[in-house]
C-alpha positions in Angstrom: 151.7 132.0 112.7 149.4 128.7 113.0 150.0 126.2 110.4 147.6 123.2 109.1 147.8 120.2 109.8 150.3 119.3 106.9 152.0 121.8 108.4 151.5 125.0 105.6 150.4 128.4 106.6 146.3 128.1 106.3 145.4 130.1 104.1 144.2 133.5 104.5 141.2 135.1 105.2 142.0 138.3 102.6 142.2 135.0 100.3 138.5 134.2 100.6 135.8 134.9 98.0 134.3 138.9 99.5 130.9 136.7 100.4 132.5 134.1 101.9 134.5 136.3 104.3 131.7 138.0 105.1 129.9 135.1 106.1 133.0 134.0 108.1 132.4 137.4 110.1 128.7 136.0 111.1 129.4 132.8 111.6 128.8 131.8 115.4 132.7 130.8 115.0 135.4 133.2 117.9 137.2 133.7 114.7 137.7 136.0 112.8 135.8 138.6 115.6 135.7 141.8 115.9 140.1 142.5 115.9 140.2 140.8 112.3 137.1 143.5 111.5 138.8 146.5 112.2 142.4 145.4 110.5 140.0 144.6 107.4 138.1 148.0 107.9 141.1 149.8 108.0 142.4 148.4 105.3 140.3 149.4 103.1 140.6 152.2 104.4 143.7 152.8 103.4 143.1 151.4 99.7 140.2 154.7 99.2 143.5 156.8 101.0 145.9 155.7 98.3 143.3 156.0 95.5 143.2 159.1 96.2 146.3 160.2 96.8 147.3 157.9 93.9 144.6 160.5 91.2 146.7 162.7 89.0 144.9 166.0 89.4 145.0 167.2 93.0 143.1 170.2 94.1 144.8 173.3 92.8 147.3 171.9 90.8 149.9 173.1 93.4 153.5 171.4 93.4 153.1 171.7 96.6 150.1 169.5 97.2 151.1 166.6 95.0 154.3 166.3 97.3 152.0 166.2 100.4 149.4 163.4 98.5 153.0 161.9 97.7 154.0 161.7 101.2 150.5 160.4 102.1 150.4 157.7 99.4 153.3 155.9 101.3 151.4 156.7 104.5 148.8 154.9 103.3 150.3 151.8 101.0 152.7 151.3 104.1 150.1 151.3 106.7 147.8 148.7 104.3 151.0 145.9 104.4 150.5 146.2 108.1 146.4 146.1 108.4 146.0 143.5 105.6 148.8 140.9 107.6 146.9 142.0 110.5 143.7 140.8 109.7 144.9 137.3 110.2 147.5 138.1 113.4 144.2 139.0 114.6 142.6 135.5 114.6 145.6 133.7 115.3 146.4 135.4 118.4 142.8 135.0 119.4 142.7 131.6 118.7 146.2 131.1 120.7 144.0 132.4 123.6 141.5 129.6 123.4 144.0 127.0 122.8 146.2 128.3 126.1 142.4 127.9 127.9 142.0 124.4 126.8 145.9 123.3 128.2 145.6 121.2 131.1 145.2 122.1 134.9 144.9 118.0 136.8 148.1 119.4 138.8 149.4 122.2 140.5 151.7 122.5 137.8 149.9 122.1 135.3 147.6 124.7 136.5 150.9 127.1 136.8 151.9 126.4 133.4 148.4 126.7 132.1 148.2 130.4 134.0 151.2 131.3 132.6 150.4 130.7 129.0 147.0 132.3 129.4 148.6 135.5 130.3 151.6 135.6 127.6 148.2 134.6 124.9 146.3 137.5 126.3 149.4 139.9 125.9 149.8 139.0 122.4 145.8 138.8 121.8 146.2 143.1 123.1 149.4 143.8 121.4 147.8 143.0 118.3 145.0 145.4 118.1 146.9 148.2 119.3 149.1 147.8 115.9 145.7 147.7 114.0 144.9 151.6 115.9 148.3 153.2 115.1 147.9 151.9 111.3 144.4 153.2 111.1 145.9 156.2 112.6 148.1 156.7 110.6 145.9 155.8 107.3 144.0 159.2 109.3 146.8 161.1 108.7 146.9 160.6 105.4 143.4 160.7 104.4 143.2 164.3 105.8 145.7 165.0 103.2 143.6 163.2 100.5 141.2 165.5 101.7 143.3 168.8 102.0 145.6 168.4 98.8 143.4 166.0 96.8 141.4 165.3 93.7 138.3 167.9 94.8 136.2 165.2 93.1 137.7 162.6 95.3 136.5 164.5 98.4 133.8 161.8 99.8 136.4 158.8 99.1 139.4 160.8 100.8 136.7 161.4 103.9 134.9 157.9 103.7 138.5 156.6 103.8 138.9 158.8 107.3 135.7 157.2 108.2 136.4 153.8 108.0 139.8 154.2 109.8 138.6 155.6 112.3 136.1 153.0 112.7 138.6 150.8 113.1 140.8 152.3 115.5 137.8 152.1 117.5 137.1 149.0 116.8 140.9 147.7 117.2 141.1 149.8 121.1 137.3 148.1 122.5 139.4 144.7 121.4 142.3 146.5 123.8 140.7 147.1 126.4 138.6 144.1 126.9 142.3 141.9 126.2 143.7 143.8 128.8 144.6 141.8 132.3 145.8 142.4 135.6 148.2 139.7 134.9 149.8 141.1 132.4 152.6 143.5 133.7 152.7 145.3 130.1 148.5 146.3 130.2 148.8 149.6 131.3 150.9 150.2 128.5 148.9 149.0 125.8 146.0 150.5 127.5 147.5 154.3 127.3 148.9 153.5 123.6 145.3 152.5 123.2 143.7 155.6 124.4 146.0 157.8 122.8 145.2 156.6 119.4 141.4 157.4 120.2 142.4 160.9 121.2 144.6 161.7 118.2 141.9 159.8 116.1 139.3 162.0 117.3 141.2 165.2 115.9 141.6 163.5 112.7 137.7 162.7 112.5 137.0 166.3 113.6 138.9 167.5 110.8 137.9 165.9 108.3 134.7 166.6 109.4 133.1 163.0 110.6 132.4 164.3 114.6 131.7 167.8 115.7 
């Protein structure tokens, strides 16, 4: 994690007032950008899904439904913790990319070191949204359980959570696609992981009735 001038970690984006956070997204500053927005969408989705899973009432009152909801609640809470961290991690990763591009390039040695730094930073900036996509996929799985086993009156909340997680997943994958470079030996594997998440997410979105 980057630090402020005084050595302390910078404040989390999630510590901002919501109005201020939205203004940060709307600014022309490069961060926070789409990757952080994707993680935020996933974190919001996880909160909605957790709410449905934690409701005392299940679809029919069956014990099996309560067990499935408790399992899904665990998924949603664990994914929520990851996604909240990823809101900041994505911005930090892209800031590291920008810092690498600002390195000096006056000599051959400087150009070599700069290129290596850019490759490392871009690799990390690709890994972070892969983790976001995978966490959003977990939230979608929890949303399916919430929709199928949870309080019928909260079905729209479960589906909304699923929709927001699907949006977060797709947004994260867009960042993977644009950040992956031919210089990175891990790029192919990261791209495959991202595309696998899209395929799995598509099936879950269909199960929730979000797409046809």
